[in-house]
Structure formats: C-alpha cells, structure tokens
Residue, then its C-alpha position, 0 to 999 in steps of 0.5 A: m290349347p297347348s299344355k303349359y307343362k310341355k317343356r318343364p325340367s325333369v323332376t328333382p328330389e328338391d321338387r319332391i321335398k317342396a311338394v310334400m312340405m307345401f302339402q303339409q302346410e295345407k296347400s292344395f294340389a292345384t296351388i302346389g302345381r302352379e308354384l312348381n310348374r307341375t300338374k295336379s296329378w303329379i303332385k298327388r302321385i308324389i304325395d301318395r308315394n311319400n305317404e307309402t314309402f316315406s322316401y323322396q327317391d325315384p321308385p325302382k324301375s320295372g323291367r328285366p334286371h341287369e345280371p349281377e357281375i360275378e367274379v370267379v375265384y380260383e384256388a390252385e396248387v402247383v404240383f411237379d411230376d417226375e420230369m420236373d414239369y409242373n401241372c396246375l390242379l384246381v383245388h377250389q372254385e368259388s363264384v362271388l357277387v361283385 
C-alpha cells in the first residue's frame, strides 16, 4: 500500500505552530497528523523540538559551515621621494568579518 504522505508540501512555520497549538489542546499525535497530513512521528518530533528550543524555526543545518566573508581594510600613506615619485607605504592592515 503506497504512503498517503508522499506528495505533501514542505513544512511551513504555520504547520509547526498549528501542531503545537493542537497538542496544547490535548489532541493526539494521530489526530494532529491526520488534520495536517503529516505522520505521527513528524508531529512528535515537532512537539519535542518545540519543548527543547521554544522555537518554530528550522534547526541549524549540519555539515561544513560556509567560510565567512572577510574584507581586508588597508590604510596607506603616500610618500614622495626626492624625484617627486610617490611610493605607497602600508601603514595598517585589518581583516574585518562582513
């Protein structure tokens, strides 16, 4: 028998809020799952996550984090020599996270 949950839309924060509100009204995981077209295990996972973090947002993704963008700020001074040629001297260099 094919699963009736195969072609459901992605999870929205509204679905998470509805699930938590229905659970607070003492509805069962199965009842909430039928009304939201989700599995009981999904409902339980959302309720447990909400009880731990008190948030409806997606949890942080695992894996290698992206490298932060670094902007290098240079402070330079222009110095003229005897032939009126100018040279640029690096006075200060600083890396700043953007």
